[in-house]
Structure formats: structure tokens, C-alpha cells
C-alpha positions, 0 to 999 in steps of 0.5 A: 400342523405339528412342529417339525424337527430333524432327526440327528441320531438313530438310537435303537429299535423298539422291536414291538409289533410289525412296524419296528418303531425306534428311538431317535434324537433330534435337533431340538434336543428332544428324544422321540419314538419314531413311527416311520413312513416306510413301515408296512402300514403306510402313511395312514397309520401316521394320519390316524396317530396324529388325529386321534392323539390330537383329538384326545388332547383337546378332550383332556386325555393325556398323550405324548407331544407329537412332532414331525421328524425330518429323516435325511438319507445319512441317518441310516447309511452306517446302521449295521442291522439290514432290516433297520437300514432298509426301513430308514432308507424307505422312510427318508422324509417326514416321519412321525415322532412321539415324545419319549417318556423316560422312566414310564411303565406300561399299564397293568392289572395293578394300576388304579386309573381315575374312573372319569379318565378311564371312561373318557379313553374308552369313549375316545377309542369307541369314537375313533374305532380304535381296536388296539387297546386290550390286555395283550397290548394296552397301549397305556403308559404311566409316567410320573403318576399320570396315565397317558394314551399312546399308539392310535394307528389302528383307529379310523379303519375306514380310510383304508377303503379309500383307494377305491374312492371316497363315497360321501355321504354314504361312508360317513353314515356307515361309520356313524352307525358302526357299533364298537366291540369293547369286549376285549378293551383293557378299560372295559370295566369303566364302561358304565362311565361312558354315557356321562362322558359322552354327554360332555365330550360329544358336544365338543366335537364340532366342525371347528375343533375337528378342523383344527385337529386335522390341521395338525396332519402334514399335507404330504401324509394325506394320500389322494383318493378318487373323490378327494384329490388334494390334502384339503379334500382328504382333511374334509372327508375326515371331518365329515366322517367323524362329525357324523359319528359325533352327531349321529345315533349312539350305537357305538357306545360300549355301555354293556353291563360288566359283571 
């Protein structure tokens, strides 16, 4: 799985969105954006973050390094902000850390990304059903002249329905055919390059690659569900869903003409 570090200091909150991530320093001398297990979205958001980021990394998409951050009860003991203190208390245990990229800036209309990379990111978002990369919230950073994709917790929507039971194979088949709406995607202008990226990337997404990606997710974040009672079964369910989409019809490709 992703490497594990221990938090040594909570630095500051990032008051963006509803999950209240924070800047945390760790015992490896690294500084991370911490996504907390105690946030309202729950553990499945952390799972999606790891799966999509690590999948992107293997498909030559730049993503910050990820770690699992062990958070001790003492970290929040003297935090003055009650909202932050409550979050830290609820997040004792293993959380997700995303490498903090100092001096990075957000993607905007003045950026001129490499067309192939932009199409590759759009392909990844369509493949994983990531609905959170619009101009309102691009979730792209430019660091040292390199474009990085961040924040993938809104992807893989299907797992939010698993509390009622993981139904195989009908679940993967539905996901395999589910169209992707790229109307508001920040990189929609590069959709004409997606078919070429699909021809390269889809064959790479085989069972071996997906099993390697799922192995990066800590066991304790993989919540049991009816039909998948342990971490191994949950991992296999993710593999089956994503493999079905990779091998199925291409109804999800965002290839519409852009005016």
C-alpha cells in the first residue's frame, strides 16, 4: 500500500469545499494536504482519491505523491478552532496525505496545457466518472511548469450505493455503459484527442494494473458491504467495475464536437 507516516503538527486548515482538508507536517519531514477520515464524505472519498490518482500515475498523468498519515489524539488537543478540533478528534487513525506543492498555482484560462496530456486527463475523468473538474473547481495545479491533477474524491460514484449490497455482474455492466457528461469539464476543448488516448490507455488498464492500484489502498478504508465482507472482496469489486468499463462499449467517451 502507499507508505505510512505519522503527523507531527497540524499547521492550518484549507477552507475550500465541505471536507476542510488541512496542511499537516509529518515525521518524514514532508508537508501534506491531509484529507481526513472524519470528514462528512467518509472513507469512500479517500478510497476514490487513491484509486484514481494511482491509476493516473500509471497512465503518465502527473499527480502528487500520496501517503497514509497516522493521526494521534494529541494532534488536536490544543487546537483553538472548535470545528477543526472536532474534525481532528474524529479522524484519529489513518488519513490520506497528498504531497503539498509549494508555489503551485491553480489552472485557469491563461494556461496552455499539452494537448495530449489534457486529453489523457479528460479520458481518466470519463473512465472513472469524475464529476469534479469544471471551471468552477478545476482541481488542476501547475507546479514548476508541470500540470498536476488533484482531488479525485468525487469519482467512482458507484461505491456509494454498496451499502445496499454489491451486485455482480449487473453492477459492473451498468457502470460500463454509463455515459459521461463532459459539458462543463475544464478540458472539454481537448475532447477531440480522447479517442487517440483511449486507443493507448484502455489496453493498459488490465487486471494486473488494477490489482496493483487497489493494493495501494489501506485495508481499514475498505468498508465491508453485503456481498463483499472483507478487504480482498471489496478490492475485487473495484477491479471488476473498472475492468468492465475498460473492456466494454465506448458510450462513456467524451468525443462530442466542440464549437
